[in-house]
N, C-alpha and C positions, 0 to 999 in steps of 0.2 A: 447721024442727024445732029446738027448743031442747035443748041438752045440759045436764043438771044440773051445777051448779058443781063438785061433788065429782068427777064423771066428767071434766069438762073439765080440772080441776086435775091429776088423776091422769094424764090423757093428756099434758099439758104436761110433767109431771115425767118421764114415761117417754119423751117425745119422739115420741109417736104422736098424730096427729090422726085421729079416727075416719073422717072422710070421705076422708082421704088417707093411710090406713095404709100404711106401707112395712114390708116384712119386713126385720128386722134380721138380720145374719149370725149364724148359730148357732155356738156353740162346738163345736169338733170333739171327738171322743173323744181323750183325752189319751194317744195312743200316738205315739211318734216313733222314727225310726231315727237312730242316731248313728254315723257312720263315725269310727273312732278308730285309734290306734296306741300302743304302749307308750311310756311316758315323756312323753306329751303332757299338759302342765299344764292347758291350756284344756279338754281332754277331761275331765279329772278335775273341773274346776269345773262343767262342764255336767252331768255325771253327778250331782254333789252337788246341783245346782239341781233336777234331775228328782226325786231322792230326797226333797229337802226339801218339794217341792210335790206329791208323790204321783203323778208323771207316769210312766206305763208307757213304757219305752223298750227298744229292742233295740240293743245295741251290736254293731257289726260291725268287726272288725279289718281294716284296709285291705290287709293282706298275706294275708288268708284266701282270696281269689279274684281273678281278673282284673277281674271286674265291680266288686268292692269297691275294688280298687286304682284303677280308672279314676274312681270317685266321689271318692276321697280324695287323688288324686295332686297336686292343686293346693293342698292344705292340709287339715289336720284341726284341730278337729272339723268335719265336714260334717254338718249336722243337717237332716233331712227331716221335715216335718210334712205333714198333708193340705192345708194352706193355703199352703205355700211351703217353700223350702229356703234355708239360709244357711251360708256358710263362716265358721268362727270362733264363739266363744261370745258371743252378744249377748242378754243377759237381756231387754232391751226387746222385741226381735223375738219371743222365746219367749213372753213374757207376752201379747203381742198375739195370736199364733197359737194359743196354748193357752188363751186367756181366763183368765189368772191375774192376780189383783189383788194 
């Protein structure tokens, strides 16, 4: 079976070969949880990043509950997405996990 040149070119550009199509990972909904505490400069940077890119986030103060404290006790910010979690503000990690370019 011959694939028309336009279709083949488009498939190559998109990285998809029709006979061997692979499902690409989908971008998640842009909702994250960020464990923070007052006076945390990296927390403010991360929150600014979320605001700048329109990412919905739920800030949780590590002193608000035992569970929150256990999540943030080794350092804040502790950022949780559907595809992973990271301690500290890492824009590259967030761009990858939230599909931001």
